[in-house]
C-alpha positions as CSV (number, residue, x, y, z in Angstrom):
1,Q,18.9,-65.9,-175.8
2,V,21.2,-66.5,-172.9
3,Q,22.5,-63.6,-170.4
4,L,23.0,-62.5,-166.8
5,V,21.3,-59.1,-165.9
6,E,22.4,-57.3,-163.0
7,S,20.6,-54.4,-161.0
8,G,20.9,-52.3,-158.0
9,G,23.6,-50.3,-158.5
10,G,23.8,-46.4,-158.2
11,L,25.0,-44.2,-155.7
12,V,25.1,-44.7,-151.5
13,Q,26.7,-42.6,-149.2
14,A,30.0,-43.8,-147.3
15,G,28.8,-46.0,-144.3
16,G,25.9,-47.6,-146.2
17,S,23.9,-50.5,-148.4
18,R,23.1,-51.4,-151.6
19,R,22.0,-55.2,-152.7
20,L,22.7,-56.3,-156.8
21,S,20.8,-58.7,-158.3
22,C,22.0,-60.7,-161.1
23,V,19.0,-62.5,-163.1
24,G,19.6,-64.9,-165.5
25,S,17.6,-66.2,-168.5
26,G,17.5,-68.6,-171.6
27,R,18.5,-71.4,-169.7
28,S,19.0,-72.6,-166.2
29,F,21.7,-71.6,-164.3
30,S,21.4,-73.8,-161.4
31,G,24.4,-76.3,-162.0
32,Y,26.6,-73.0,-162.4
33,A,28.8,-71.5,-160.0
34,M,28.0,-67.4,-159.5
35,G,30.7,-64.7,-158.9
36,W,30.5,-61.5,-158.3
37,F,33.9,-59.3,-160.0
38,R,34.4,-55.2,-160.1
39,Q,36.2,-53.0,-162.1
40,A,37.6,-49.8,-161.0
41,P,38.6,-47.2,-163.5
42,G,42.0,-48.1,-164.4
43,K,42.5,-51.1,-162.6
44,E,42.1,-54.8,-163.5
45,R,38.7,-57.3,-162.8
46,E,38.6,-58.1,-159.6
47,F,37.1,-61.2,-157.5
48,V,34.7,-60.0,-155.2
49,A,32.5,-63.0,-154.1
50,A,31.3,-66.3,-155.4
51,V,29.2,-69.5,-154.2
52,N,29.1,-72.6,-155.5
53,A,26.0,-73.8,-157.6
54,G,24.0,-75.6,-154.6
55,G,24.1,-72.5,-152.5
56,H,26.3,-73.5,-149.5
57,V,30.1,-72.5,-150.3
58,T,30.9,-69.4,-150.8
59,F,34.1,-67.6,-150.9
60,Y,34.9,-63.6,-150.9
61,A,37.0,-61.3,-151.1
62,D,39.7,-60.3,-148.2
63,S,38.5,-56.5,-149.0
64,V,35.0,-57.8,-148.5
65,K,34.9,-59.9,-145.8
66,G,32.4,-59.5,-142.9
67,R,30.8,-56.9,-145.5
68,F,29.4,-58.2,-148.1
69,T,27.1,-61.8,-148.2
70,I,26.6,-63.5,-151.5
71,S,23.9,-65.6,-151.9
72,R,21.6,-67.1,-154.6
73,D,17.8,-68.8,-155.3
74,N,18.1,-71.3,-158.1
75,N,14.1,-71.3,-158.1
76,E,14.7,-67.5,-159.3
77,N,17.8,-68.2,-161.5
78,T,18.8,-65.6,-159.5
79,A,22.4,-64.2,-157.4
80,Y,22.7,-61.4,-155.5
81,L,25.1,-59.5,-153.6
82,Q,24.3,-57.7,-149.9
83,M,26.8,-55.2,-149.7
84,N,26.9,-53.3,-146.3
85,N,29.2,-50.6,-144.7
86,L,30.4,-50.0,-148.2
87,N,33.5,-47.3,-148.6
88,P,34.5,-45.2,-151.3
89,E,37.5,-47.7,-152.2
90,D,34.3,-50.5,-153.1
91,T,33.2,-47.5,-156.2
92,A,33.6,-49.5,-159.0
93,V,31.0,-51.6,-162.0
94,Y,30.4,-54.6,-160.7
95,Y,29.7,-57.9,-163.0
96,C,28.5,-61.2,-161.8
97,A,29.6,-63.9,-163.8
98,A,28.6,-67.9,-164.3
99,D,30.6,-70.9,-165.0
100,R,29.9,-74.6,-165.0
101,D,33.0,-76.2,-164.9
102,R,34.5,-73.8,-161.9
103,S,33.8,-73.9,-158.7
104,A,33.4,-70.9,-156.0
105,Q,37.0,-71.9,-155.2
106,G,38.0,-71.7,-158.5
107,M,36.3,-68.3,-159.3
108,A,37.9,-66.6,-156.2
109,S,41.6,-67.6,-157.8
110,S,40.8,-67.2,-161.0
111,P,39.3,-63.3,-161.9
112,Q,40.3,-62.7,-165.3
113,A,39.3,-66.3,-166.2
114,P,37.0,-66.6,-169.4
115,Y,33.9,-67.6,-167.5
116,D,31.0,-69.1,-169.5
117,Y,28.4,-66.0,-168.9
118,W,28.9,-62.7,-168.2
119,G,26.7,-59.8,-167.6
120,Q,26.7,-56.3,-168.9
121,G,27.9,-54.6,-165.4
122,T,26.5,-52.1,-162.9
123,Q,28.0,-48.9,-161.7
124,V,28.3,-48.8,-157.8
125,T,29.4,-45.3,-156.4
126,V,30.4,-45.0,-153.4
127,S,30.2,-41.2,-151.9
128,S,32.7,-39.5,-149.1
């Protein structure tokens, strides 16, 4: 079974940090762009960050630039999202996605697209 599994969510105080992981199984995702998205209650899913297949090109939402860092380890079939200086507005379910045909830039411009694979999500709650 091909799947993406996120982990690392939880409760964190404002100003704190958290690292999310997205592990792929069932196939190699080394040829796929990987992205992180989030959805807060009552809001649409929004783009957070994406990285191209090689790991050298990244894109970020303006709201997280300078605070979040996306990376990937293709040997481990894993993508990461390092989140620093968190604030309550970052509270959401965070999802990772993988797509073979879209670039990282494409993910940034199409947060509602039906990407090839999605994880089940991990909740991040930031308390003030």
